[in-house]
C-alpha positions, 0 to 999 in steps of 0.5 A: 500500500503506497498511499493514503486514499481519500476513503481513508481520510474520511474514516473518522466520518464513518457511521458508528457501527461501521467503525466499530466493526472495523475496530473489532476486526483489529482488537477482537472486542467492542470498546467502551470508550469509542472516542478514545479509539477514534483518536488513536487513528488520527495522525497529526497531519489529519488533525484538521480533517477532523476539527478546524478548531482543536488540535486533535491527534494520536501523538499522546496516545502513541507516546503512552502505547510505545512505553507499554509495548516496550514493557510487554515485549521486554518481559516476554523476551525475558521469560522466553530466553532465560539463558540470553544476556542483556545485549541479546534481549535488547536487540530482539526487542529492537527488532520487534518494536522498530518502525519497519516491523510496527508498520508491517504489523499495523497493516497485517492487523488492518489498522491501515483501514482506519488511519485518518491522514493527509499524507500521500507519499509512500515514504510516510507509511510509518503513520501505520506503526504510529497508529498501532502504538496509539491504539495500544495506548487507547486499549490500556486506558480503556481496559487496563494493563492486563488486558492490553498485555493479553492483546499484544501477546495473543493477537499481535506477537503470537500471530505475526512474529516468529521469534526463532526466525527473528533471531537471524534477522538483521535490523541494527544496521547502524551498529554494524557500520560503527563496528566496521569503522572501529575495526578498520580505524576509520572515522564514520560520521553520522550527520542527522538533521530535521526538515519540514516536508513541503507536501504536508508540513510534517517533520522529516529526519534526514541522515547522511553517513560520511567516510572521509569527505564522501557520503556513503549512505543516505536515509530518511525517516519519521525519527532520527533513529529511523533515518540513521538506520536507513542510511546505515542500511544503504552504507553497508551496500556501498563498495567504499566499505570494502575499498577502505577495509584493511 
């Protein structure tokens, strides 16, 4: 799915029963506080599609859901890998909660059908992952931590994440680039900065990786971390890393 359609922009205007049906397909139950869940799907860029007077969006719920998701995943990994050290557990958690994985999970769950957003650029599909985190925040406020944990583990992790396969999946590209620089005694510099998208007036982060006077990797993302990982991914395919290797 490369863009947000006009149909998706109008999701907040759907009849109550239709919204509840779509939401139930995602979370498996009928919520108590419907407005709380509607808020979870309003991206910052879609604020004025809903209200011309109030700044309503899912950023606060996203912040809350992000923290809860981290805690649930950390405990789950701690219990499932009793013999692994802190470094392994941290890397595994990062693979699950990184933006790419969250976007994938959001689309698999059907959250992409509920997002209210003005963005039309395929590079901004992270709005789906943001909405997933906001939804988790909404579930927590509506149902409490125990129910939220159950939904995360049973409807999301068990159905869509293979922990065995995930162990062999590479995701921390930045660390690999830094390790290469240390091993070969080269100064690899990450230069990251923020710009405002002219298309929808939302912040975008850009990262360049410099080796000597040359840019060996470029990346863009909705966060500094995402932009750096994307730049590092590109840098690892750059022949300069082999050319300068000792």
